VMD Tcl script that builds the backbone (N, CA, C; Angstrom):
set m [mol new atoms 339]
animate dup $m
set s [atomselect $m all]
$s set {name element resname resid chain x y z} {
  {N N MET 1 A -6.993 -135.988 -0.109}
  {CA C MET 1 A -8.065 -135.963 0.737}
  {C C MET 1 A -7.696 -135.587 2.046}
  {N N VAL 2 A -6.979 -135.804 2.578}
  {CA C VAL 2 A -6.876 -135.937 4.000}
  {C C VAL 2 A -6.250 -134.105 4.484}
  {N N ILE 3 A -5.670 -133.456 3.482}
  {CA C ILE 3 A -5.471 -131.956 3.325}
  {C C ILE 3 A -6.883 -131.221 3.404}
  {N N MET 4 A -7.905 -131.895 2.646}
  {CA C MET 4 A -9.312 -131.263 2.331}
  {C C MET 4 A -10.060 -131.578 3.757}
  {N N ALA 5 A -9.754 -132.542 4.104}
  {CA C ALA 5 A -10.707 -132.812 5.465}
  {C C ALA 5 A -10.135 -131.693 6.745}
  {N N PHE 6 A -8.787 -131.491 6.716}
  {CA C PHE 6 A -8.336 -130.885 7.507}
  {C C PHE 6 A -8.735 -129.220 7.369}
  {N N ALA 7 A -8.937 -128.921 6.087}
  {CA C ALA 7 A -9.313 -127.722 5.714}
  {C C ALA 7 A -10.543 -127.305 5.907}
  {N N LEU 8 A -11.689 -128.310 5.866}
  {CA C LEU 8 A -13.140 -128.138 5.778}
  {C C LEU 8 A -13.071 -128.212 7.259}
  {N N ALA 9 A -12.524 -129.091 8.131}
  {CA C ALA 9 A -12.546 -128.970 9.705}
  {C C ALA 9 A -12.329 -127.423 10.347}
  {N N ALA 10 A -11.332 -126.817 9.601}
  {CA C ALA 10 A -10.854 -125.553 10.296}
  {C C ALA 10 A -11.873 -124.594 9.766}
  {N N LEU 11 A -12.518 -124.631 8.799}
  {CA C LEU 11 A -13.509 -123.753 8.181}
  {C C LEU 11 A -14.376 -123.926 8.743}
  {N N TRP 12 A -15.031 -125.170 9.236}
  {CA C TRP 12 A -16.075 -125.047 9.852}
  {C C TRP 12 A -16.314 -125.005 11.298}
  {N N LYS 13 A -15.371 -124.974 11.742}
  {CA C LYS 13 A -14.826 -124.401 13.214}
  {C C LYS 13 A -14.626 -122.671 13.326}
  {N N ALA 14 A -14.361 -122.340 12.177}
  {CA C ALA 14 A -14.359 -120.638 12.098}
  {C C ALA 14 A -15.555 -119.856 11.892}
  {N N LEU 15 A -16.319 -121.027 11.096}
  {CA C LEU 15 A -17.934 -120.292 11.007}
  {C C LEU 15 A -18.794 -120.739 12.223}
  {N N GLU 16 A -18.291 -122.021 13.014}
  {CA C GLU 16 A -19.024 -121.914 14.180}
  {C C GLU 16 A -18.555 -120.461 15.238}
  {N N VAL 17 A -17.471 -120.340 15.362}
  {CA C VAL 17 A -16.876 -119.018 16.188}
  {C C VAL 17 A -17.197 -117.899 15.670}
  {N N SER 18 A -17.616 -117.428 14.317}
  {CA C SER 18 A -18.320 -116.369 14.004}
  {C C SER 18 A -19.365 -116.136 14.149}
  {N N THR 19 A -20.264 -117.310 13.709}
  {CA C THR 19 A -21.513 -117.355 14.193}
  {C C THR 19 A -21.938 -116.926 15.959}
  {N N ALA 20 A -21.252 -117.725 16.602}
  {CA C ALA 20 A -21.289 -117.424 18.237}
  {C C ALA 20 A -21.060 -115.802 18.446}
  {N N VAL 21 A -19.989 -115.141 18.183}
  {CA C VAL 21 A -19.729 -114.076 18.171}
  {C C VAL 21 A -21.096 -113.091 17.932}
  {N N THR 22 A -21.729 -113.251 16.366}
  {CA C THR 22 A -22.210 -112.592 16.075}
  {C C THR 22 A -23.530 -112.598 16.515}
  {N N GLY 23 A -23.786 -113.803 16.902}
  {CA C GLY 23 A -25.180 -113.694 17.822}
  {C C GLY 23 A -25.201 -112.984 18.968}
  {N N ALA 24 A -24.083 -112.858 19.801}
  {CA C ALA 24 A -23.840 -111.876 21.056}
  {C C ALA 24 A -23.720 -110.733 20.762}
  {N N LEU 25 A -23.480 -110.370 19.535}
  {CA C LEU 25 A -23.028 -108.884 19.414}
  {C C LEU 25 A -24.098 -107.860 19.731}
  {N N PRO 26 A -25.644 -108.263 19.403}
  {CA C PRO 26 A -26.687 -107.273 19.873}
  {C C PRO 26 A -26.802 -106.988 21.322}
  {N N GLN 27 A -26.664 -108.276 22.350}
  {CA C GLN 27 A -26.328 -108.330 23.528}
  {C C GLN 27 A -25.485 -107.216 23.914}
  {N N ARG 28 A -23.992 -107.193 23.540}
  {CA C ARG 28 A -23.167 -106.542 24.110}
  {C C ARG 28 A -23.398 -104.893 23.673}
  {N N VAL 29 A -24.277 -104.779 22.202}
  {CA C VAL 29 A -24.178 -103.011 22.348}
  {C C VAL 29 A -25.262 -102.541 23.268}
  {N N GLN 30 A -26.106 -103.232 23.490}
  {CA C GLN 30 A -27.424 -102.742 24.232}
  {C C GLN 30 A -26.751 -102.631 25.815}
  {N N ALA 31 A -25.911 -103.786 26.199}
  {CA C ALA 31 A -25.394 -103.370 27.632}
  {C C ALA 31 A -24.123 -102.468 27.358}
  {N N ARG 32 A -23.390 -102.008 26.388}
  {CA C ARG 32 A -22.683 -100.751 26.289}
  {C C ARG 32 A -23.707 -99.431 26.278}
  {N N TRP 33 A -24.634 -99.513 25.919}
  {CA C TRP 33 A -25.749 -98.250 26.076}
  {C C TRP 33 A -26.135 -98.219 27.232}
  {N N VAL 34 A -26.251 -99.199 27.877}
  {CA C VAL 34 A -26.715 -99.559 29.572}
  {C C VAL 34 A -25.718 -98.691 30.142}
  {N N ALA 35 A -24.291 -98.808 30.147}
  {CA C ALA 35 A -23.285 -98.462 30.830}
  {C C ALA 35 A -22.973 -97.303 30.287}
  {N N HIS 36 A -22.933 -96.578 29.117}
  {CA C HIS 36 A -22.892 -95.163 28.732}
  {C C HIS 36 A -24.397 -94.445 29.548}
  {N N ASN 37 A -25.287 -95.048 29.555}
  {CA C ASN 37 A -26.343 -94.048 29.946}
  {C C ASN 37 A -26.371 -93.952 31.755}
  {N N ARG 38 A -25.519 -94.925 32.451}
  {CA C ARG 38 A -25.376 -94.715 33.758}
  {C C ARG 38 A -24.138 -93.606 33.475}
  {N N LEU 39 A -22.944 -93.783 32.701}
  {CA C LEU 39 A -22.164 -92.575 33.299}
  {C C LEU 39 A -22.452 -91.073 32.831}
  {N N VAL 40 A -23.260 -90.900 31.861}
  {CA C VAL 40 A -23.842 -89.505 31.472}
  {C C VAL 40 A -24.748 -89.352 32.560}
  {N N LEU 41 A -25.702 -90.366 33.207}
  {CA C LEU 41 A -26.566 -89.794 34.522}
  {C C LEU 41 A -25.907 -89.105 35.172}
  {N N ARG 42 A -24.617 -89.688 35.754}
  {CA C ARG 42 A -23.868 -89.590 36.764}
  {C C ARG 42 A -23.043 -88.364 36.717}
  {N N GLN 43 A -23.109 -87.813 35.132}
  {CA C GLN 43 A -21.921 -86.863 34.691}
  {C C GLN 43 A -22.962 -85.658 34.602}
  {N N ALA 44 A -24.078 -85.649 34.531}
  {CA C ALA 44 A -25.306 -84.977 34.198}
  {C C ALA 44 A -25.894 -84.458 35.709}
  {N N THR 45 A -25.612 -85.116 36.740}
  {CA C THR 45 A -26.336 -84.613 38.055}
  {C C THR 45 A -25.328 -83.611 38.812}
  {N N VAL 46 A -26.205 -83.019 39.580}
  {CA C VAL 46 A -25.468 -82.182 40.536}
  {C C VAL 46 A -25.049 -83.071 41.939}
  {N N GLN 47 A -25.336 -84.029 41.809}
  {CA C GLN 47 A -24.753 -84.755 43.216}
  {C C GLN 47 A -23.465 -85.707 43.283}
  {N N TRP 48 A -22.846 -85.377 44.279}
  {CA C TRP 48 A -21.554 -85.817 44.160}
  {C C TRP 48 A -21.314 -87.043 44.817}
  {N N PRO 49 A -21.183 -87.982 44.100}
  {CA C PRO 49 A -21.090 -89.459 44.804}
  {C C PRO 49 A -20.054 -89.949 45.784}
  {N N ASP 50 A -20.502 -90.641 46.722}
  {CA C ASP 50 A -19.471 -91.136 47.505}
  {C C ASP 50 A -18.707 -92.207 46.937}
  {N N ALA 51 A -17.614 -92.388 47.272}
  {CA C ALA 51 A -16.574 -93.699 46.953}
  {C C ALA 51 A -17.292 -95.089 47.654}
  {N N GLN 52 A -17.755 -95.430 46.831}
  {CA C GLN 52 A -18.565 -96.909 47.217}
  {C C GLN 52 A -19.026 -97.360 45.793}
  {N N VAL 53 A -19.287 -98.894 45.851}
  {CA C VAL 53 A -20.385 -99.541 44.751}
  {C C VAL 53 A -21.626 -99.415 44.861}
  {N N TYR 54 A -22.195 -98.997 43.673}
  {CA C TYR 54 A -23.564 -98.720 43.657}
  {C C TYR 54 A -24.229 -100.118 42.596}
  {N N ARG 55 A -25.496 -100.635 42.878}
  {CA C ARG 55 A -26.109 -101.507 41.918}
  {C C ARG 55 A -27.371 -100.839 41.529}
  {N N GLY 56 A -27.567 -101.615 40.573}
  {CA C GLY 56 A -29.398 -101.403 40.117}
  {C C GLY 56 A -29.138 -102.162 39.149}
  {N N SER 57 A -30.679 -101.925 38.324}
  {CA C SER 57 A -31.014 -102.532 37.249}
  {C C SER 57 A -31.962 -101.525 36.337}
  {N N GLU 58 A -32.030 -102.002 35.107}
  {CA C GLU 58 A -32.846 -100.961 34.310}
  {C C GLU 58 A -33.552 -101.492 32.936}
  {N N GLU 59 A -34.533 -101.091 32.475}
  {CA C GLU 59 A -34.698 -102.301 31.163}
  {C C GLU 59 A -34.352 -101.043 29.913}
  {N N LEU 60 A -33.937 -102.091 29.341}
  {CA C LEU 60 A -33.908 -101.486 27.902}
  {C C LEU 60 A -34.027 -102.793 26.976}
  {N N ALA 61 A -34.698 -102.335 25.645}
  {CA C ALA 61 A -35.310 -103.213 24.398}
  {C C ALA 61 A -35.515 -104.628 25.096}
  {N N GLY 62 A -36.639 -104.240 26.279}
  {CA C GLY 62 A -37.332 -105.557 26.684}
  {C C GLY 62 A -36.336 -106.493 27.451}
  {N N THR 63 A -35.498 -105.966 28.057}
  {CA C THR 63 A -34.267 -106.713 28.419}
  {C C THR 63 A -33.981 -106.238 29.893}
  {N N THR 64 A -34.126 -106.782 30.929}
  {CA C THR 64 A -33.353 -106.374 32.447}
  {C C THR 64 A -31.799 -106.324 32.208}
  {N N TRP 65 A -31.486 -104.911 32.472}
  {CA C TRP 65 A -29.869 -105.029 32.684}
  {C C TRP 65 A -29.293 -105.183 33.991}
  {N N TYR 66 A -28.787 -105.516 34.537}
  {CA C TYR 66 A -27.944 -105.518 35.598}
  {C C TYR 66 A -26.619 -104.518 35.967}
  {N N TRP 67 A -26.579 -103.367 36.408}
  {CA C TRP 67 A -25.352 -102.617 36.429}
  {C C TRP 67 A -24.471 -102.191 37.932}
  {N N GLU 68 A -23.225 -102.322 37.726}
  {CA C GLU 68 A -22.742 -102.058 39.038}
  {C C GLU 68 A -21.633 -100.598 38.779}
  {N N GLU 69 A -21.926 -99.680 39.658}
  {CA C GLU 69 A -20.771 -98.585 39.136}
  {C C GLU 69 A -19.889 -98.778 40.755}
  {N N GLN 70 A -18.773 -98.627 40.196}
  {CA C GLN 70 A -17.505 -98.392 41.314}
  {C C GLN 70 A -16.985 -97.283 41.165}
  {N N VAL 71 A -17.348 -96.135 42.187}
  {CA C VAL 71 A -17.086 -94.968 42.509}
  {C C VAL 71 A -15.594 -94.871 43.172}
  {N N THR 72 A -14.492 -94.294 42.660}
  {CA C THR 72 A -13.290 -94.412 43.717}
  {C C THR 72 A -12.870 -92.858 43.385}
  {N N THR 73 A -12.064 -92.373 44.692}
  {CA C THR 73 A -11.266 -91.355 44.684}
  {C C THR 73 A -10.373 -91.323 43.847}
  {N N THR 74 A -9.822 -90.128 43.613}
  {CA C THR 74 A -8.334 -90.029 42.543}
  {C C THR 74 A -7.370 -89.105 43.537}
  {N N SER 75 A -6.358 -89.035 43.121}
  {CA C SER 75 A -5.457 -88.346 43.321}
  {C C SER 75 A -6.089 -86.623 43.402}
  {N N GLU 76 A -6.878 -86.191 42.273}
  {CA C GLU 76 A -7.161 -84.704 42.350}
  {C C GLU 76 A -8.561 -85.158 43.383}
  {N N PRO 77 A -8.431 -84.035 44.305}
  {CA C PRO 77 A -9.715 -84.136 45.086}
  {C C PRO 77 A -11.285 -83.906 44.330}
  {N N GLN 78 A -10.964 -83.077 43.431}
  {CA C GLN 78 A -12.448 -82.812 42.793}
  {C C GLN 78 A -12.702 -83.868 41.763}
  {N N LEU 79 A -11.904 -85.091 41.510}
  {CA C LEU 79 A -12.263 -85.798 40.285}
  {C C LEU 79 A -12.891 -87.154 40.983}
  {N N ARG 80 A -13.427 -88.142 40.462}
  {CA C ARG 80 A -14.124 -89.245 41.022}
  {C C ARG 80 A -14.005 -90.119 39.927}
  {N N ARG 81 A -13.058 -91.635 39.696}
  {CA C ARG 81 A -13.178 -92.446 38.771}
  {C C ARG 81 A -14.373 -93.078 38.809}
  {N N ILE 82 A -15.333 -93.397 37.708}
  {CA C ILE 82 A -16.372 -94.252 38.297}
  {C C ILE 82 A -15.997 -95.197 36.827}
  {N N THR 83 A -16.367 -96.784 37.253}
  {CA C THR 83 A -16.327 -98.003 36.463}
  {C C THR 83 A -17.562 -98.364 36.233}
  {N N VAL 84 A -18.181 -98.684 35.283}
  {CA C VAL 84 A -19.451 -99.097 34.966}
  {C C VAL 84 A -19.517 -100.596 34.130}
  {N N ARG 85 A -20.087 -101.671 35.065}
  {CA C ARG 85 A -19.975 -102.770 34.484}
  {C C ARG 85 A -21.745 -103.585 34.303}
  {N N VAL 86 A -21.842 -104.290 33.334}
  {CA C VAL 86 A -23.336 -104.278 33.035}
  {C C VAL 86 A -23.171 -105.991 32.567}
  {N N GLY 87 A -24.419 -106.311 32.483}
  {CA C GLY 87 A -24.651 -107.870 32.343}
  {C C GLY 87 A -26.266 -108.231 32.342}
  {N N ALA 88 A -26.262 -109.366 32.098}
  {CA C ALA 88 A -28.128 -109.579 31.802}
  {C C ALA 88 A -28.070 -110.380 33.204}
  {N N ALA 89 A -27.541 -110.762 34.141}
  {CA C ALA 89 A -27.635 -111.054 35.737}
  {C C ALA 89 A -26.889 -110.325 36.410}
  {N N PRO 90 A -27.469 -110.262 37.675}
  {CA C PRO 90 A -26.690 -109.380 38.898}
  {C C PRO 90 A -25.247 -109.927 39.210}
  {N N GLU 91 A -25.276 -111.462 38.823}
  {CA C GLU 91 A -23.931 -112.291 39.187}
  {C C GLU 91 A -22.653 -112.281 37.943}
  {N N ALA 92 A -23.642 -111.769 36.958}
  {CA C ALA 92 A -22.582 -112.020 35.712}
  {C C ALA 92 A -22.683 -110.514 34.830}
  {N N LEU 93 A -21.699 -109.720 35.412}
  {CA C LEU 93 A -21.395 -108.357 34.902}
  {C C LEU 93 A -20.358 -108.033 33.802}
  {N N THR 94 A -20.320 -108.915 32.528}
  {CA C THR 94 A -19.386 -108.896 31.710}
  {C C THR 94 A -19.516 -108.468 30.694}
  {N N LEU 95 A -20.694 -108.392 30.160}
  {CA C LEU 95 A -20.996 -107.703 28.895}
  {C C LEU 95 A -20.428 -106.523 28.391}
  {N N ALA 96 A -20.193 -105.489 29.147}
  {CA C ALA 96 A -19.779 -104.132 28.925}
  {C C ALA 96 A -19.270 -103.679 30.462}
  {N N THR 97 A -17.970 -103.263 30.186}
  {CA C THR 97 A -17.748 -102.397 30.767}
  {C C THR 97 A -17.127 -100.815 30.507}
  {N N LEU 98 A -17.448 -99.545 31.419}
  {CA C LEU 98 A -16.885 -98.436 30.662}
  {C C LEU 98 A -16.477 -97.501 31.698}
  {N N GLU 99 A -15.298 -97.116 31.627}
  {CA C GLU 99 A -14.515 -96.058 32.646}
  {C C GLU 99 A -14.733 -94.661 32.224}
  {N N GLY 100 A -14.720 -94.233 33.175}
  {CA C GLY 100 A -15.137 -92.427 33.114}
  {C C GLY 100 A -14.684 -91.485 34.387}
  {N N PHE 101 A -14.317 -90.429 34.270}
  {CA C PHE 101 A -14.283 -89.440 35.436}
  {C C PHE 101 A -15.359 -88.761 35.575}
  {N N LEU 102 A -15.493 -88.064 36.979}
  {CA C LEU 102 A -17.058 -87.407 37.246}
  {C C LEU 102 A -16.201 -86.299 37.977}
  {N N ARG 103 A -16.643 -84.570 37.626}
  {CA C ARG 103 A -15.894 -83.964 38.216}
  {C C ARG 103 A -17.252 -83.098 39.188}
  {N N GLN 104 A -16.701 -82.908 40.332}
  {CA C GLN 104 A -17.727 -82.280 41.458}
  {C C GLN 104 A -18.323 -80.872 40.964}
  {N N PRO 105 A -19.320 -81.056 41.178}
  {CA C PRO 105 A -20.381 -79.794 40.421}
  {C C PRO 105 A -19.791 -78.659 41.143}
  {N N ALA 106 A -20.099 -77.567 40.963}
  {CA C ALA 106 A -19.664 -76.223 41.513}
  {C C ALA 106 A -20.944 -76.299 42.899}
  {N N THR 107 A -22.262 -76.924 42.628}
  {CA C THR 107 A -23.331 -76.672 43.601}
  {C C THR 107 A -23.398 -78.096 44.110}
  {N N ALA 108 A -22.312 -79.255 44.517}
  {CA C ALA 108 A -22.542 -80.525 44.574}
  {C C ALA 108 A -23.297 -80.691 45.953}
  {N N GLN 109 A -24.100 -81.693 45.761}
  {CA C GLN 109 A -25.198 -82.057 46.823}
  {C C GLN 109 A -24.608 -83.498 47.139}
  {N N PRO 110 A -25.020 -84.076 48.741}
  {CA C PRO 110 A -24.617 -85.280 49.020}
  {C C PRO 110 A -25.479 -86.044 48.111}
  {N N GLU 111 A -25.088 -87.283 48.008}
  {CA C GLU 111 A -25.781 -88.459 47.385}
  {C C GLU 111 A -27.018 -88.670 48.422}
  {N N VAL 112 A -28.253 -88.638 47.385}
  {CA C VAL 112 A -29.715 -89.208 48.104}
  {C C VAL 112 A -29.416 -90.801 48.220}
  {N N ARG 113 A -29.845 -91.406 49.164}
  {CA C ARG 113 A -29.960 -92.902 49.709}
  {C C ARG 113 A -31.523 -92.946 49.829}
}
mol reanalyze $m
mol bondsrecalc $m
mol representation Tube
mol addrep $m
């Protein structure tokens, strides 16, 4: 009986954790889409971003997502590293993180502010 009680308690805890992870999955997928969209937009533009942090928000699937892009220089002058973090609140950008590189366009224009 004692063994069965421990086994049932462990099973109950595993189900609880599984439910919590599954419930957060749609949010994580949407946050990843936002991060991917931000990186693709940076790669598609002819503007060459300064090495700094950019912040903003966008709407996706009826939710406002907050993002932060940290653009840093690399040892290669024509490359910038970009780290995109996304969350459901400006102070909690923890749902998705995506990193990539930007190549300086041949007709680079300065960042418009």
